[in-house]
Phi, psi and omega in degrees: 000141184295319182280114184286350182271357190242140168220164185231134177256110188262137173239122185223131179299130183297325186283358184236038185296327186259019183245143173286118190252148171295162185232135168244110173281116186253133183242116184290159177265189181143014174067020184067010183247333186203187175110158180204156182299333181298337183295341182252017183304315184300310181293320182295322177294321178296315181297316180298316183289313186287326183263346183067046183231168169267127171255122181249102181270119189266138171262119185231170177281117177286167183301331179291343180255328181205130184285168181301144007260033186304319181299319180292314181291328174298313181292328176294323176299319177295318179298314179297319179301314180294317183293314182289335178261014185307314181300316181288330183271355181073037182250150178270109185294347180265002180226074178247132174231157174237150179202166179185167181239140176060237176301324177297327176292322176294320177295320178300316178296320177294322177297319177300317178295315181297316179295322178300321185275326190233347193265180182236358185273122179281083184293139183266329191197155172231127184248107188246106184263114188029063187287149178268098195248338192220110179293340182289349174300335180295341182272352180291148178303136185298329180295342178293340186244019187294340182264359184272154188229161171078314179236107189270165174303323179294318178295321180297316179297316180295316181299312180293315182296324177293313183293318184276345183058031176202178181290126178301137182093000179291165178280165172061049176253137184296137176291343174292329176276323182232090187304328182295344179277352178291128181279319185251113181254011181290150175083005181275159178290157178305156186226157167232131177234127178237137183200154179265162181286344177253028180258135178303332185269007185306305186293318180292330176290316178297319180293319180294320177298318178299317181292324174299312181297319179298332179272004178087013179262124178296132181214118175268138180240129178243107180257121185259114183296131176077005183268138178258174183297126179076017183302325184287342174273322179291317180244064190302322187263357180291156182302320182295325179286322178295320178295321178297315177294323179297323177296319178295315181295322178295321178296320178293319177301313182296334178274000180088008179271073178197162175238123178273115182272000000 
């Protein structure tokens, strides 16, 4: 790969070795402060097995290592590598999706914008799991978030300020780094956004979904009552988490990101 900062962790169904498979480029979360693709191995293996797809979990420079838009351009390098190498890798170049959780979901949304403006990959879908989309949330009154858990306003401010290398909420910040700042969302691939009612990102996720729809982009929203940020990782095997993952897989199936055996 041309970008020396990037590597890809591939999950591929063993029974489908000789088939051109759809691809989900997966971007891990961690608030731009931490994280690695290995943290999502369990879910990525389930998605690969159940959907009959390749899940490509990308290792990129987090904000603590390189400021914006390095994470987006790193992930774009991975996307280009997979797309251009599709014949050798056994991938279907017409069925590429991107997805991510938390900060990874925000990077995925930024990657979609970057690819739309500069890229060559015909993306089919974007899967945004409680995505971190808007640095301006740090300016909201703290009492507005007193019921939210796991990712606090203080953590949010630190994560954004680290990634942006400036004060979160400042003017003139690139929409590739902060997707919610993008004015024109037309022409983007369909989306799925999932978030809990006790998640700090609830309002910004709902607003981004509304703006996608207003721009003519199909967007399904799954709001999980009583769920906090990262609930599906903390309680991976609980019914609510399995249902949440099933909703994501169904959205990918409807977008054609599956292999019918």
